[in-house]
VEXDREN-2710 file (C-alpha; in Angstrom, 1 decimal):
% VEXDREN-2710
k/r/px/py/pz
1/MET/115.9/78.0/91.3
2/GLU/113.1/80.1/92.8
3/THR/114.3/83.3/94.6
4/ARG/113.4/82.9/98.2
5/THR/111.9/85.6/100.4
6/ALA/112.3/86.2/104.1
7/LEU/110.5/88.4/106.7
8/VAL/112.5/89.5/109.7
9/THR/110.9/91.3/112.6
10/GLY/112.9/93.7/114.8
11/ALA/115.1/94.4/111.7
12/ALA/115.9/98.0/112.5
13/GLN/119.0/97.2/114.6
14/GLY/120.8/94.5/116.5
15/LEU/120.1/90.9/115.9
16/GLY/117.2/91.5/113.5
17/GLN/119.4/93.7/111.3
18/GLU/122.2/91.1/111.4
19/PHE/119.8/88.4/110.3
20/ALA/118.3/90.5/107.5
21/VAL/121.8/91.3/106.1
22/ALA/122.9/87.6/106.4
23/LEU/119.8/86.3/104.6
24/ALA/120.3/88.9/101.8
25/GLY/123.8/87.6/101.5
26/ARG/122.5/84.2/100.9
27/GLY/120.3/85.5/98.0
28/TYR/117.1/86.1/99.9
29/ARG/114.8/89.0/99.1
30/VAL/114.2/90.5/102.6
31/ALA/111.4/92.4/104.2
32/GLY/112.0/93.9/107.6
33/LEU/109.2/94.7/110.0
34/ASP/109.8/97.0/112.9
35/LEU/108.1/99.7/114.9
36/VAL/110.6/102.3/113.6
37/PRO/112.0/103.0/110.2
38/GLN/115.0/100.9/109.1
39/PRO/117.3/103.1/106.9
40/GLU/120.5/101.5/108.2
41/THR/119.3/98.0/107.4
42/ALA/117.8/99.1/104.0
43/GLY/121.2/100.6/103.2
44/LYS/122.9/97.2/103.7
45/VAL/120.4/95.1/101.7
46/LEU/120.0/95.5/97.9
47/ASP/116.4/94.1/97.6
48/TYR/114.7/95.2/100.8
49/VAL/111.2/96.1/101.8
50/GLU/110.9/98.3/104.8
51/LEU/107.7/97.6/106.8
52/THR/107.0/100.0/109.6
53/ALA/104.4/98.4/111.9
54/ASP/103.7/97.4/115.5
55/VAL/104.2/93.6/115.8
56/THR/101.6/93.5/118.5
57/ASP/98.9/95.0/116.3
58/GLU/97.2/92.4/114.2
59/ALA/95.8/94.8/111.6
60/GLN/99.3/96.4/111.1
61/VAL/100.9/93.0/110.8
62/CYS/98.5/91.9/108.2
63/ARG/98.9/95.0/106.2
64/GLY/102.6/94.6/106.3
65/LEU/102.4/91.0/105.0
66/GLU/100.2/92.2/102.2
67/ARG/102.8/94.8/101.2
68/LEU/105.5/92.1/101.2
69/ILE/103.4/89.9/98.9
70/ASP/102.6/92.8/96.6
71/ARG/106.3/93.4/96.2
72/PHE/107.8/89.9/96.2
73/GLY/104.8/87.6/95.5
74/THR/105.9/84.9/97.8
75/LEU/107.3/84.1/101.3
76/HIS/109.4/81.3/102.5
77/VAL/111.0/82.3/105.8
78/VAL/109.7/84.1/108.9
79/VAL/112.2/85.2/111.6
80/ASN/110.5/86.4/114.8
81/SER/113.4/88.4/116.4
82/ALA/111.6/91.4/117.8
83/ASP/111.6/91.4/121.6
84/VAL/111.9/93.5/124.7
85/GLN/114.3/92.7/127.6
86/PRO/113.4/94.9/130.6
87/ALA/115.1/94.1/133.9
88/LYS/113.3/95.0/137.2
89/PRO/112.6/93.3/140.5
90/PHE/109.5/91.2/140.3
91/GLU/107.6/93.0/143.0
92/GLU/108.1/96.3/141.1
93/THR/106.7/94.9/137.9
94/SER/103.3/96.3/137.0
95/VAL/100.5/94.4/135.3
96/GLU/100.9/96.7/132.3
97/GLU/104.6/95.9/132.0
98/TRP/104.0/92.2/132.3
99/ARG/101.4/92.4/129.5
100/ARG/103.6/94.4/127.3
101/ILE/106.4/91.9/127.6
102/MET/104.0/89.1/126.8
103/ARG/102.6/90.9/123.8
104/VAL/105.9/91.7/122.2
105/ASN/107.8/88.5/123.1
106/LEU/105.0/85.9/122.8
107/GLU/101.9/87.2/121.2
108/ALA/103.7/89.0/118.3
109/PRO/105.3/85.8/117.0
110/PHE/101.8/84.2/117.1
111/LEU/100.3/87.2/115.1
112/VAL/103.2/87.4/112.6
113/THR/103.3/83.6/112.0
114/ARG/99.5/83.3/111.7
115/ALA/99.4/86.2/109.1
116/ALA/102.3/84.6/107.2
117/LEU/101.0/81.1/107.2
118/PRO/98.8/81.3/104.0
119/TYR/101.8/82.5/102.1
120/LEU/104.2/79.9/103.5
121/LYS/101.6/77.2/102.5
122/ALA/101.3/78.7/99.1
123/ALA/105.0/78.5/98.6
124/GLY/104.9/74.8/99.2
125/ARG/107.5/74.9/102.0
126/GLY/108.6/77.2/104.8
127/ARG/110.8/78.0/107.8
128/VAL/109.7/79.8/110.9
129/VAL/112.4/80.8/113.4
130/ASN/111.7/82.2/116.8
131/ILE/114.3/83.9/118.9
132/ALA/114.1/82.5/122.5
133/SER/116.7/82.9/125.1
134/ALA/119.1/80.9/127.3
135/ALA/117.7/83.0/130.1
136/VAL/115.1/80.3/130.5
137/LEU/117.9/78.1/131.9
138/THR/119.9/80.7/133.8
139/ALA/116.7/82.4/135.1
140/PRO/118.0/85.9/136.0
141/PRO/115.9/87.0/139.0
142/THR/115.3/90.5/137.7
143/MET/113.7/89.2/134.4
144/VAL/110.8/87.1/135.5
145/PRO/108.3/88.3/132.8
146/TYR/111.0/88.0/130.1
147/VAL/111.9/84.5/131.1
148/ALA/108.3/83.5/131.3
149/SER/107.6/84.9/127.8
150/LYS/110.6/83.1/126.3
151/MET/109.7/79.8/127.9
152/GLY/106.2/80.3/126.4
153/LEU/107.9/80.9/123.0
154/ILE/109.7/77.6/123.3
155/GLY/106.4/75.8/124.0
156/PHE/104.8/77.7/121.0
157/THR/107.7/76.5/118.8
158/ARG/107.3/72.9/119.8
159/SER/103.6/72.7/119.4
160/LEU/103.5/74.8/116.2
161/ALA/106.1/72.5/114.6
162/ALA/103.8/69.6/115.0
163/ALA/100.9/71.5/113.6
164/LEU/102.7/72.7/110.5
165/ALA/104.8/69.7/109.7
166/PRO/102.2/68.3/107.2
167/TYR/102.8/71.5/105.1
168/ASP/106.6/71.1/104.9
169/ILE/107.0/74.1/107.2
170/THR/109.5/73.7/110.0
171/VAL/109.4/75.7/113.2
172/ASN/112.6/76.1/115.4
173/ALA/113.9/78.4/118.0
174/ILE/117.4/79.9/118.6
175/ALA/118.3/80.7/122.2
176/PRO/121.1/83.3/122.5
177/GLY/122.9/83.8/125.8
178/MET/122.7/86.9/128.1
179/VAL/125.1/86.7/131.0
180/ARG/128.8/86.5/130.1
181/ASP/130.1/85.4/133.6
182/ARG/127.9/82.2/133.4
183/GLN/129.2/80.7/130.1
184/ALA/132.1/78.6/128.9
185/VAL/133.2/80.7/126.0
186/PRO/135.3/83.6/127.5
187/ARG/134.0/86.5/125.5
188/ALA/130.8/88.5/125.0
189/GLN/128.3/87.2/122.4
190/THR/127.7/89.4/119.4
191/PRO/124.7/89.2/116.9
192/SER/127.1/87.7/114.3
193/ASP/127.5/84.6/116.5
194/LEU/123.8/83.7/115.8
195/VAL/124.0/84.0/112.0
196/SER/125.4/80.6/111.1
197/THR/122.7/78.9/113.2
198/LEU/120.0/80.9/111.5
199/LEU/121.3/80.0/108.1
200/TYR/121.5/76.3/109.0
201/VAL/117.9/76.3/110.3
202/VAL/116.5/77.9/107.2
203/ASP/118.5/75.9/104.8
204/GLU/116.7/73.8/102.2
205/GLY/118.6/70.8/103.6
206/SER/117.2/71.3/107.2
207/GLY/113.7/70.1/106.4
208/PHE/114.0/67.3/109.0
209/LEU/114.9/69.6/111.8
210/THR/111.8/71.0/113.6
211/GLY/110.4/71.7/117.0
212/GLN/113.9/72.3/118.4
213/THR/115.5/75.1/120.5
214/LEU/119.1/75.5/119.6
215/ASP/121.2/76.9/122.5
216/VAL/123.8/79.3/121.2
217/SER/124.9/80.8/124.4
218/GLY/128.6/80.1/124.7
219/GLY/128.0/77.1/126.9
220/SER/125.9/78.8/129.6
221/ALA/123.5/75.8/129.6
222/PHE/126.1/73.6/131.3
223/ILE/127.8/76.0/133.6
END
């Protein structure tokens, strides 16, 4: 069986790091792409490529993908987990802040996925996973740009799934929760709560699942 390779953005810490470690535990060779070095993640993954790049910079993203292919030769999974989550009253949000949130949360998945696409096609199959947010349902009033960016990411996921289906490439999103007091499960969510969903989505047997947003928010969607 061919050894599979995954790219995880935002892998230096938090959810991205958890995903990188989990994929490695399933036998994937993993490359992490983040704005900062990732020594902690690299220390937890045996076969790891550390790519230091700005996910909003097309040239840096492309160079990072080239390094990945130089090392591993192939790519099967892309996990777009890098994001920013600023909270501020809408009337205090500057145009620059709005654009930065859109660049990181929405444009970066476009840039990374587009750069990865030739390699996913060459592999003959692929999985793209975007990290959305249950905030699109709970709509916290201090996170208007964030909610808008994640809603855009859900639309991106659905449309891209249709575009890439002929190539046996699935595109799905995972929506973690954010606000503990508006959920059914009576505890705070941790990054590890998302791992089983990620592994299910990227599994070889999940080729008929695409264009979906899986809500993993402790039941906040129906509170």
